N, C-alpha and C positions, 0 to 999 in steps of 0.2 A: 504492499498498500504504499502512497507516497505521503510525504513529510505535512503537505499543506493540504494535504484532506484529511488527516490520522485529526491535525489539530483542528481542523474547522470541526473537526464529529465533534469532537472531546470540548472544544465550549461550543458546540450544542443540546451535550447536556448535562451539564451545565444550567448550560444558557433554568434547561428541565428544570432542574433541580433549585434553581433562584427561588429568595422569598424575601415580596418585602418588611418586612421584617426584620432579617434579616442584615442584610441590607442597613435597616436606623440604624440596627442597632451596635451602628459600627459607632455610627454615632459619638456614642457614653464614652470611650473612649480616644474621642479627637481623631479617628481617622475618614480622610471627605472621605464618601464614599460615589461621588458624582461618579467612578467609571468602576467599581468594585459591583461582580457579578449579584453575588450578595448568597453566593450556595456555605451548610455549616460546615467545619471541621469534621465533624463523623463524616456527614456526607462526602465530603470533600478525601478524604484516608476514604473509602468501600470502595470508592469510584479510585480515586488508585491502586486500588490493592489489584485490583481486574487489568488495568492495563498493565504491570511489571512493569520494567526497566531499563524502559530504551529509550536513553536520550539525546535519536536525532529530534524530535518535533518538539524538546530544550531549550535548544540550539531555536529552534524555528521560533516558538515560541515569547522569545526570550529577546525581541527584537524592536 
């Protein structure tokens, strides 16, 4: 699978898990939430475990 396509799929999956409540909760800690997706750490960890350890997509996502 192409890396860019995989990154797009990951971001789409995270968007599905996002909630307004989590996004608003960031403000309590002084974290700007204008670009935040709003996924809880627990949901993020569960999803990450399913992905495995592929370093290539992380390089694309951080550009």
